[in-house]
VOPAGU-2260 file (C-alpha; in pm, 1 decimal, decimal comma):
REM VOPAGU-2260
SITE   aa  ch    i         X         Y         Z
SITE  MET   A    0      -5,3     -15,1      -0,7
SITE  ILE   A    1     132,2     348,2     -90,3
SITE  THR   A    2     119,5     576,8     209,2
SITE  LEU   A    3     144,5     964,3     211,2
SITE  SER   A    4     475,0     945,6     335,0
SITE  LYS   A    5     610,8     718,2      44,7
SITE  LYS   A    6     454,0     964,4    -199,7
SITE  LEU   A    7     629,1    1243,9     -22,1
SITE  LYS   A    8     955,9    1054,4     -69,7
SITE  GLN   A    9     879,7     980,7    -434,2
SITE  ALA   A   10     821,7    1376,7    -508,6
SITE  LYS   A   11    1157,9    1456,5    -324,1
SITE  GLU   A   12    1330,5    1202,1    -547,5
SITE  GLY   A   13    1149,1    1355,2    -853,3
SITE  LYS   A   14     959,7    1043,6    -931,1
SITE  PRO   A   15     590,9    1105,1   -1041,1
SITE  VAL   A   16     328,0    1050,5    -772,8
SITE  GLU   A   17      13,4     866,6    -824,8
SITE  ILE   A   18    -227,6     967,0    -554,2
SITE  ALA   A   19    -542,2     773,2    -587,9
SITE  HIS   A   20    -505,2     422,8    -456,6
SITE  SER   A   21    -821,9     280,2    -617,9
SITE  PRO   A   22   -1123,0     426,6    -829,5
SITE  ASP   A   23   -1348,9     389,4    -517,7
SITE  LYS   A   24   -1109,0     566,3    -285,2
SITE  ARG   A   25    -985,7     889,3    -448,8
SITE  ALA   A   26    -753,2    1124,0    -261,0
SITE  SER   A   27    -868,3    1464,4    -177,0
SITE  ILE   A   28    -753,6    1776,4    -327,9
SITE  ARG   A   29    -621,6    1865,1       6,4
SITE  ASP   A   30    -423,9    1549,8      13,6
SITE  LYS   A   31    -284,8    1612,2    -341,5
SITE  LEU   A   32    -174,2    1961,7    -243,5
SITE  LEU   A   33     -25,8    1847,1      61,0
SITE  VAL   A   34     200,3    1593,6     -88,6
SITE  LYS   A   35     373,9    1892,1    -298,6
SITE  GLU   A   36     341,7    2172,0     -51,0
SITE  VAL   A   37     496,9    1986,6     244,1
SITE  GLN   A   38     789,8    1916,9      26,0
SITE  GLU   A   39     817,6    2291,7     -43,8
SITE  MET   A   40     768,8    2386,6     311,4
SITE  GLU   A   41    1032,1    2155,3     436,2
SITE  SER   A   42    1277,3    2263,0     183,9
SITE  ASN   A   43    1218,6    2649,8     267,5
SITE  LEU   A   44    1195,5    2661,9     644,0
SITE  PRO   A   45    1333,9    2948,8     834,2
SITE  PRO   A   46    1652,9    2861,8    1021,8
SITE  THR   A   47    1454,5    2891,8    1358,0
SITE  CYS   A   48    1174,5    2642,9    1262,7
SITE  LYS   A   49    1153,5    2287,6    1266,9
SITE  VAL   A   50     847,8    2090,3    1146,7
SITE  THR   A   51     752,2    1745,9    1256,4
SITE  PHE   A   52     499,7    1498,9    1189,2
SITE  ASP   A   53     336,3    1254,1    1451,4
SITE  ASP   A   54     217,7    1029,7    1189,2
SITE  PRO   A   55     397,6    1054,7     838,8
SITE  ASP   A   56      79,7     946,4     671,2
SITE  LYS   A   57    -127,0    1222,8     795,7
SITE  LEU   A   58      32,0    1539,0     629,4
SITE  HIS   A   59    -258,7    1737,9     724,4
SITE  GLN   A   60    -153,7    1721,6    1097,7
SITE  PHE   A   61     196,8    1836,3    1198,2
SITE  ASN   A   62     392,1    2052,4    1468,7
SITE  ILE   A   63     596,5    2354,4    1404,0
SITE  THR   A   64     884,7    2448,1    1649,9
SITE  ILE   A   65     997,2    2792,9    1658,6
SITE  ALA   A   66    1301,2    2918,3    1852,6
SITE  PRO   A   67    1369,4    3269,4    1804,6
SITE  ASP   A   68    1744,8    3353,1    1783,3
SITE  GLU   A   69    1677,0    3729,8    1878,1
SITE  GLY   A   70    1431,5    3973,9    2016,5
SITE  PHE   A   71    1217,5    3956,0    2341,2
SITE  TRP   A   72    1137,6    3571,1    2305,5
SITE  HIS   A   73    1496,2    3459,1    2229,5
SITE  GLY   A   74    1602,5    3149,5    2440,6
SITE  GLY   A   75    1237,9    2990,2    2406,3
SITE  THR   A   76    1091,9    2722,1    2207,6
SITE  PHE   A   77     753,0    2745,7    2107,7
SITE  ASP   A   78     537,8    2473,8    1978,0
SITE  PHE   A   79     225,9    2519,5    1736,2
SITE  ASP   A   80       6,8    2250,7    1600,1
SITE  VAL   A   81    -127,8    2276,4    1266,1
SITE  ASP   A   82    -439,4    2095,4    1138,6
SITE  VAL   A   83    -517,7    2145,2     777,6
SITE  PRO   A   84    -892,0    2104,3     701,3
SITE  GLU   A   85   -1048,1    1900,2     422,7
SITE  ASP   A   86   -1153,8    2208,0     261,4
SITE  TYR   A   87    -784,5    2359,5     232,9
SITE  ASN   A   88    -702,4    2546,0      32,7
SITE  ILE   A   89   -1023,4    2742,2      28,5
SITE  LEU   A   90    -998,4    2739,2     398,4
SITE  PRO   A   91    -680,5    2812,1     593,8
SITE  PRO   A   92    -512,3    2566,2     826,6
SITE  ARG   A   93    -592,7    2575,6    1201,3
SITE  VAL   A   94    -305,5    2659,0    1417,2
SITE  GLN   A   95    -266,1    2669,0    1792,4
SITE  CYS   A   96      -7,1    2768,3    2010,4
SITE  ASN   A   97      83,3    2490,8    2250,8
SITE  THR   A   98     330,0    2671,0    2457,6
SITE  ARG   A   99     205,2    2934,2    2723,1
SITE  ILE   A  100     350,5    3279,6    2610,4
SITE  TRP   A  101     336,3    3645,4    2682,6
SITE  HIS   A  102     260,7    3802,3    2351,0
SITE  PRO   A  103      53,3    4054,3    2211,7
SITE  ASN   A  104     -47,8    3842,6    1913,2
SITE  ILE   A  105     -81,0    3499,8    2097,3
SITE  ALA   A  106    -333,7    3472,0    2361,1
SITE  GLU   A  107    -242,8    3264,7    2678,0
SITE  ASN   A  108    -487,1    2989,2    2565,8
SITE  GLY   A  109    -300,2    2939,3    2240,8
SITE  ASP   A  110    -533,4    3135,1    2006,6
SITE  ILE   A  111    -312,3    3326,5    1744,7
SITE  CYS   A  112    -391,6    3678,1    1574,6
SITE  LEU   A  113    -215,8    3649,3    1233,3
SITE  SER   A  114    -391,0    3789,4     921,8
SITE  LEU   A  115    -305,2    3512,8     691,5
SITE  LEU   A  116    -515,1    3252,5     894,8
SITE  ARG   A  117    -825,5    3461,8     883,6
SITE  GLU   A  118   -1077,3    3330,6     661,2
SITE  THR   A  119   -1174,5    3686,5     561,0
SITE  SER   A  120   -1027,9    4029,7     618,2
SITE  LEU   A  121   -1102,9    4367,1     527,2
SITE  ASP   A  122    -759,4    4445,6     410,6
SITE  ALA   A  123    -706,3    4157,9     185,9
SITE  THR   A  124    -434,0    4001,8     394,0
SITE  GLY   A  125    -630,0    3705,3     506,4
SITE  TRP   A  126    -626,2    3361,1     375,1
SITE  SER   A  127    -647,7    3300,0      -6,9
SITE  PRO   A  128    -611,9    3001,1    -216,3
SITE  THR   A  129    -280,1    3134,5    -345,0
SITE  ARG   A  130    -125,0    3100,5      -3,6
SITE  THR   A  131      55,2    2795,6     111,1
SITE  LEU   A  132     201,7    2617,6     416,2
SITE  LYS   A  133     533,5    2775,4     353,6
SITE  ASP   A  134     332,5    3114,4     395,3
SITE  VAL   A  135     207,0    2986,7     742,3
SITE  VAL   A  136     549,0    2876,4     868,7
SITE  TRP   A  137     702,3    3202,6     777,5
SITE  GLY   A  138     415,1    3409,8     905,0
SITE  LEU   A  139     424,2    3203,6    1247,6
SITE  ASN   A  140     806,7    3281,9    1258,7
SITE  ALA   A  141     752,9    3628,1    1168,0
SITE  LEU   A  142     522,7    3675,9    1480,2
SITE  PHE   A  143     858,0    3676,9    1691,2
SITE  TYR   A  144    1005,1    3954,9    1482,9
SITE  GLU   A  145     884,6    4216,2    1234,8
SITE  LEU   A  146     513,6    4083,0    1236,4
SITE  CYS   A  147     472,2    4130,7    1621,4
SITE  ASP   A  148     202,0    4396,1    1642,3
SITE  PHE   A  149     155,2    4594,8    1949,3
SITE  ASP   A  150    -112,8    4789,9    1767,0
SITE  ASP   A  151    -371,2    4553,9    1697,3
SITE  PRO   A  152    -331,4    4285,5    1968,7
SITE  LEU   A  153    -517,8    3975,6    2044,6
SITE  ASN   A  154    -366,7    3970,9    2413,1
SITE  LEU   A  155    -453,6    4321,9    2486,5
SITE  GLU   A  156    -302,5    4295,3    2835,4
SITE  ALA   A  157      43,4    4213,6    2705,7
SITE  ALA   A  158      18,9    4513,2    2461,4
SITE  GLU   A  159     -62,9    4732,0    2722,2
SITE  HIS   A  160     210,2    4610,0    2926,8
SITE  TRP   A  161     465,8    4674,6    2656,7
SITE  LEU   A  162     339,9    5023,1    2596,7
SITE  ARG   A  163     322,7    5111,1    2981,3
SITE  ASP   A  164     662,7    4962,6    3076,3
SITE  LYS   A  165     907,0    4774,6    2808,8
SITE  GLU   A  166    1166,2    4663,9    3060,9
SITE  SER   A  167     867,4    4502,6    3289,9
SITE  PHE   A  168     747,3    4360,6    2962,1
SITE  GLN   A  169    1080,3    4185,8    2899,5
SITE  GLU   A  170    1103,7    4056,2    3254,2
SITE  LYS   A  171     758,0    3895,0    3225,9
SITE  VAL   A  172     842,2    3736,9    2871,1
SITE  THR   A  173    1157,5    3592,2    3021,3
SITE  SER   A  174     964,6    3474,5    3296,2
SITE  TYR   A  175     741,3    3290,8    3086,4
SITE  ILE   A  176    1021,9    3137,3    2884,0
SITE  GLU   A  177    1179,7    3022,8    3206,7
SITE  ARG   A  178     858,3    2846,3    3311,6
SITE  TYR   A  179     714,1    2750,3    2986,9
SITE  ALA   A  180     941,0    2747,1    2705,2
SITE  LYS   A  181    1279,7    2692,6    2806,8
SITE  ARG   A  182    1508,0    2487,7    2537,8
């Protein structure tokens, strides 16, 4: 039986990949896209990111680990679960942060405010079918650098803390890293 992990290996080796196993069991559009996109994503990871699959046959469920090498969250390791819905690429992947963090765009419960993960947005920066998993990884990574947005926060308390006292904000971020995200 050909599994998704075997198909991914075939794609990496440049061999043609047949997706459907039999006429009565067709692969979804999502699974066809994922075979290509996972390969592209893995070959274009930022140096601070790592992608792992608990089950190599389920390319629609994976983990992203981000270890920022500078900035407020330097020294921490942050884990995100990604679940790609059946209606992908019309709908964006669902992403949840598993590491408790003090961040204006990531709530302490793991919800994430990243425009490209929004199904719709007024400023046209939300999800569109032209986006890929690579964009999701780079977008999440950018939350620890240039996309950190204190002006449009999900965690209002963290953003206000930064505006009020940047030194105390850094101390709280460091405390969270020590307790929840130490490498």
